N, C-alpha and C positions, 0 to 999 in steps of 0.2 A: 502494500500500498503506500508506505513511504518512497520506494523510487516511484512509483507511478506519480504520484505529489511530485516528483523534483522532475522526470518530465514534463509533467506539463506546464509547469513552472517554468521550463527552458524552452518550449513550446512558445510560449505566452511574449516572453522576453526578445525572443528571435521574429516574433511577428510584428512584435512594436518596435523592433530598433528596424526593421527593413518600412514599416512603414514611416520613418524618418529619412528613409534615401532621398538624397535629391540627384538622383542620377537621371529618373524619366524623365518626360518632356510635360512640364505643368506650366501651361503659357500664360497661366494668372496667380504665379508664385508671389508671394510677396516678400521671399527671404531669396531673392534674386538680384539682387537690384543693381539699375543698369544707366543712371543718371544719381546725378551729386547728390538730388532732393531724395532719392530713394536709398541712398547711402548713409545717409545723416540720418533718416529714421530706421534702417536695419543697425544698425549700431546704437541709436537708443533701445532699439529691441533686445539686441542682444546682452548690453548692460543689467536691464531690468531682469532679464532670463535669469540669468547669472547670478543675480543678486536673489531672486527667488529661490534657484538652484540651493544655495546654500543655506538658505534660512530653512530648507526642507528639510538640507542635510543638518542641520542643528535638531531640529524638534526631532527630526527621527533617532537621531543617535540616544539624545536625551530621554525620549520617549522609551525606547529598548533598553536603555540601563535602569530606567523606576523600571520597568515592568520584569524585567528580571532580579533586580537588586532588592527590592521590595515586595516580589511576589508571596502572596497568600501561602502559611505556613502552617500544618498543626499546633495549636497552641501560640501559634504568634500573639504579641502585645499589639497594642492598638498604636500604629505607627506614628512617629509626631508631628504635629497639625503645625503646618505652615503660614496659615492665614493670619494676617499682620505684622508679616514679617516684612519690617522698612527696608531692610537693604536689598530683599526680591522684587519687593514692590517698586520700588525705582528703579531698577535694572531692567527689570521687562517694560518697563512706561519710558522710559528714557532711549533702549534701544532700538527698538520700530521707529522710535520716531528721530532718532539719527540717522538710520535707513532711507526711512520717508524722506529727509532732507536731501541726502544723497544723492536718490534717484529723480528729485523734482527741479535738483538744479541743473542739470543734462536736460531734461525735460524742457524747463522754461528755456534754457538758451536757443533750442532746436526749434520753438513754437515761435519766437521771436526772428530768430534767422528763417525761417519758412513764410513769414507775414513779410517781409522786407519789399521795395517796389522794384518794378520791373530793372534788370539790371541795362546800362548803358547799352544800345547797340543791339538790346535783343529781339528777335522776332516776334509780334505780336499775333495771334491766331487767337478770332473769338469764338467760342464753343456757347452751341445754342441748342440744348434739349428740345424734342417736340416729343409727343406720344406716337409712337414708339422709335425715334431715331437722330442720329446726331447731325447740325448743321456744322460746318468749318468756314470761316471766313478768314480769306488775310487781308487786312484793312489796308495796307503798303502799298498791294498789288491790285487789288480790288476782285479777287479770284475768289470762288465760294466753290464747295465741295462738299460729300457728304458723306457719312459713316466710317471714312476712309483718309486720315488727314497724313500728310506729309509735311518733315522736320528732319533738318540740317541736325548732322553728328559734331559735337564739339562747340556747340554755339550756343548763346542762353535762348531758350525760347519763353514766351509770357503768355499762358492760357488767360485768356479773358472771358468767362464764365456765366452765365445765364441760362433763361429756360423762356419759351413759348407759351407753356399753359400751366403746368404745375410743376411742382419741384421734382428734381432730378437728381442724378450725382455724381459724378463725371470722376472715376476711377482708372485707370492703369499700373496695376499690383507692381510690375517691374518696373516703372518707371518712378513710382513712389506719389504721396500722397493723395488725397481723396477730397472732391470740395463739392460740395450744395450748388445745384443750378438753380436759382430761385427768380421768378418771375421778375419781372422789372414792375415797383408798383408806381404809381401817380404820385409823383413828387409838383412840388409849388417849384416855378418860372425861374429857371436859374439854378437850381439844385442842382446836380452833376449827380448822374446814375452811379447808383451801388453794384459792382460786380463784386463776386469771388475771384481770386486768382491762383494760380500754381506758376511760381517761376523755377523752372530745371532747366541743367543742360544737360544732353542723353551723350553717355561715352560709348553707347554701343550700337553697331549699326544692326540692324533687324525688323522682322514686323512684331508688335506686342499688343495683346489682346488689352481690349478697356469695358468697360461693363459700367451701366448705370447700377447705384449703390444705396437708390432710395425709393421704397417702391413707390411705384407714378400708375399702378392702375394692371387693367389685365395682364398686359406682354411687359410688365417692367422685365420679369429674368431674359427674355428675348432681345432687350433691350444693349448690345453690344456694339461695338467698334473697333476699329483696328486703328494702329499707331505703327505708322510707317518711318524707321531714322533709316537714313541714308546719306552720304558724303557731300557735300557739296556742289561737287558738279553733278551730280544725278538728281539733288534735289532742284535747282537752277532750271536744269533739265524737263523736272515734270510740271512744273511751274511755266514754261514756255508752252509746252506743249499742252496744259491747260487754260492757256492765254489766248493758241490759235485755234480759231475755229475749225472743223471740219464739215463739210458738206458734199455730200452727190455730185457728179458733174451735171448732169440738168437741173440742178437747183439752184433758182438763184441766191447769190450771195447775201445776205440778211444785212441792215444796217448795223457797226459793230457800234454806234454809237448807242442802240436801241439795246444791245446783250446784256443781261442785269447778271452774266459770268462777272465780268468786268468790268468796273467804275472806269475806267478811262479807257480810249478809240483802241481796240484791237485790231491786228493783223488782217486782212484778208483772207477769206476763206482757204482752207488749202484744196485744191482740186484732187480727185484719187483717180487713177488712170482706168482702173476697171471694178466695176461692184458687180457682185453676185446678185444672180434676177432675187433670188428671194429677199436680200439686205434691200435692196431697193422697192422691193415690196413694201418691205414690215415699215421702210423708214415713212410710202406714202401715209398707208394706214394709220401710222402713229401719228402723222401732223393735222391725218383730218379728222381724229379721233379726241377725245376731253380729253387725252393725255398729256395734251398743251398747255390746256390751263392751269395744271399744278406742280409740272417739273418744266424745267430747262435743261436745252442742251446750245451750248454757245454757237452760234454761227449760223442759227436756223430761228423758225418762229415759236419753237418751244419756250417761254419764260416765264412759267409758272414763277412760284416763290413758297408754296405752302408746302410741296411736296420735295422730296429729296434730286439735287443735282444731278443731274443723268452724264454732264460731262465725263468723256474717258472713260464710262462705266465698265467697257470690259477689261479698263486693267485692274479695279480693286478684285481683292483676293475672296470677297462675301458679298453674300446680297442679304437682305430684309436685315440689315443694321447689322450684321457681323452673327449671325443666323445659321445661312445655308451656305456651303461653297457655290463660287458664283460660277454652275455653270448651263449653258443651252437647258439642261433638262431642270433642272431646279427654276431657272427664273420663267419655262412656260408653265411649271407651276403656281408660282408665286401671282402670274399676272392671272391666271385662271380663278384661282380662289385665295387670297393672301390672307382671308380671316381664319381659316383652316389652317395655317402655318404658323399666322400671330392674331390672335383671336384681338378683339378690339380695333386692327388695324382700320385705317379711317380710307384706304383705299377700295373702287369695289374691286367685285369679282366679275367674271364672266355670266354668272346669274346669281349672284348678290348685291345689294345699294353697300356702299362708302361711305360713311359722312354725309355729306349732303350732294352725293354723285348715285345718281341711276347706277343700274347694274352694264356692264359694257354690249353685253352680248356678242362678243367676239369670239369666233368658231376657232375650229382648234387650227385649221390652216392661217387667218389671223393671226391667232396667238402665237405659233411657229416662228410666221414673217416676223413679228416684232420684236420677237427673242432675238433673233436672227440681227435685226437692223440693232439692236442695244448692246449685243455682245460684241459689235464688228466696229464700235464707238471708244477708239484704241490711239 
């Protein structure tokens, strides 16, 4: 029986140890920092962890000693009572207080360090939460994208965070920080709007997963996004592509001044040498349907502002705000029945109305064509 207990104990310990392994792929790990902000939080977390472990060890050792040294024996006298022992009571009051002070000092320092103003020369990105997707605006260039934000490595970035409807929370665990995205309140004339900010410098390239961390409705758990950290050259190339409208050969160029993706005049639409007939069919259907009332695509008559901007949509790694891999099959499923994938979505489906919009009544062939067109936006 004793050997069985030992074996079970060893197995439990092995499982617990395996659960702490960092060798797996954990895209939303909060203990794998990839920015200065995340490293600061991680170091504070580690300090508190070791303090907690020390306290646990002391308590266990003292408890084990007491249980063994003063265990009940036949005819043993009543042990000496320590109630009212001045030295002990002062000790176990002052000791924990000193530990709390030791923990609070670096905690307060970290709080103030993360609340400082945006660093000089930082890239400002406006983050706007919607039910249930994320909008990203670059005020310096006037560019807009959705659900997948690009930032350069080794350059300060300031996320200016707000919401268009209810309270959301912007969180990228591996980049650190978590900030509420609050709706903009009505304010007296002349008063500046109040935003929450996150200032960080990413020190590693890659694609990092983010998530809404404040319950915001039916599809709160499905409201994710991606942060793509790339070198400066890659970031500048991506911005240039986002600012260059793409149009099919037979399509008249849109007036760049009317393009909602860029605040300034954009280059003339780039002409594509050849277009797949299915893509061209999808382009025509998309721009004839109510899709353009909500969505924007640079260089086209799609200039909606109440749904995700779809410029360069085909390059994104995910769709439905990070919930599905961006494939033609998943895109078709999303166009047909978005509420089946994301309950509470305001986008209408083929047979179901969404928000204030009626069902689209698209055929399977039309859905396939639209998906091909959107997937071609690269």
